[in-house]
N, C-alpha and C positions, 0 to 999 in steps of 0.2 A: 504494500500500500504506500509506504513512504517513497519508494523509488518512482512510483507512478506520479505522486505529488511533485517530486523533484523534477521529473520529466516535464510535467505540465507547466511548472514555474519557469523552467528553462525555455520552453516554447514561447511562453508569454513574454519573457525578456527578449528573446530573439525577434519576436513580432514587434516589440517596442523599438528595438534597434533598427529594424528594417523601416518602420514607419518614420523614425527620426531621420534616417538617411534619405528616404524618399522626399521628405519635406525639405531637408537641408540642401540636397542636390538640386531640387527645383528652385529654391531661393537663389543658390549660386548661379543656376542657369539664367534666371531672370536678371540678376545683377550683371552677368556677362553680356547679355543681350543689350542692356542699357549702355554698358561701356562700349560695345561695338558701335552702337548708334552715336554715342558721344565722340568716338574716334572719327567717324564719318563726318560729323558736324565740324569738328576741329580742323580736319584736313581740308574740307570744303572751304571753310573760312580762310585758311591759308592760301588756297588757290585763288579765291576771289580777291583777297587783299593784295596778293602779289601780282597777279596778272591783269586784274580789272582796275583796281585802285592804285596800283604801283606804289604800295606802301606795305611791305611784308610785315607780318606780326612776328615778334621775336620768340614767343613762348609756345607756339603751336607744335613745333617739332618735339620739344621736350615733353609736353603734356601727352601727345599721341604716343610717344615711347613708353611713358609711365602707364598709360591706359593699356597698351599692348601687354606689358608685364602682368598687370592685373587680370587681363583676359585669359592669358595662358595659365596663370596660377589658379584661377577659378574653374576654367574649363577642363583641365586635366583630370581632377577628381570626378567631375560629372561624366566625362567620357569613360573613365574606368568603371564607374558604378553602373552606367548604362550599357556596358560591354561594347562601347563604340570605338575602342582602341583595338588595333590589330593584335592578335594573339597567335604566336607560333607554337601550336600544341601538337605538332606531328609526333614527337617522341611520346608525349603523354597519352596520345590515342593508341599507341602500340602497347603501352603498359597497362596491366590490369591488377586488381586486388591490392594486396599490401604494398607491393613495389610502387604502384601508382600513387598510393596514399603517402608513402615515404617521400617520393620525389615532389609531390605537390606540397607536402608539409615543409620540406626544406625550402622550396620556392616561396611559400607564404612567410616562413620565418625570416628569410632574407629580405623580403619586401617590408615586413614589419620592422625589422632592424634598420633598414635604410630610412624608412619614413620617420622612425623615432629619432635617429641620428640627425636627419634633416631638420626635424622640428627643433631639436635642442640647439643646433647651430643657427637656425633662423631666429630663434628667440635671442640668442647671444648677439646676433647682428642687429636686431631691433634695439637691444639694450645699449650696445656699444656705439652704434652709428645712427640711431634714430633721432638723436637730438640735433644732428646737423641739418642745415638748410640747403636745399637745392639752389644752386646759383641761377639766376635767370627767372625762375618762377616763385622763388622765396616761399616754398612750402617745406615742412619738415620731412626729412627722408623716411621717417617712421611710416608716413602714409604710403610710401612705395614698398618698404621692407615688410610691413605687416601682412602683405599678401602671402608671403612664404610660410609663416607658421600656420596660417589658415589652411593653405594647401596641404602642408605636411600632416597636420592633425586630422584633416578630412581623409587623406590617403590612409593614415594609420587605422582609422575607424572602418574604412571600407575593406582594407586587407584583413582586419580582425573579423569583421562580419563574414567575409568570404571564406575564411578559414573555419569559422564555426559552422557555416552551411556545408562546407566540404565534409567535415566530420559527421554532421547530422545525416547527410545523404549516404555516406559510406556505411554508417551503422544501421541506417534504415534498410539499405539494400541487403546487408548482412543478416538482419533480423528476418526480412522477407524470405531469404534463401533458407534459413533455418526452419521457418514455418512450413515450407513446402515439403 
């Protein structure tokens, strides 16, 4: 009875994690869309001011570059979560059972380790360099750097969720085989 209760609690926790990731990646996606639109507006302004008004704006290139960094940092986790990124799983398709689980686990652990390391260093970058101001647009560099820990933390949660799902699927299939 207790194991069934624990199993139900774990399922509910995983449903909550999936729901959170669904909402969070949707928010990131909309923010990314707004930033793409802002980039288009800024670049269009530069074209109009430079070629029509003959008075180029000094800040548009820098702002569009910063927006591009944010777009990439927010879109990568969304693409990963929605399986929109390319995946070379030729080797994994050839492997089955425990060997496949071990290889996938090592891959997941490597991804978790990388995203944790990336998060740690991104936070250090925000702490050490976030107080500086960008020359030209006079905004704190923290507004550029903060995209990296957001990306890294989201990647970590996605990799963790995928690892939990991988084990859940593996043991569910194993249980189904035992029932037959």
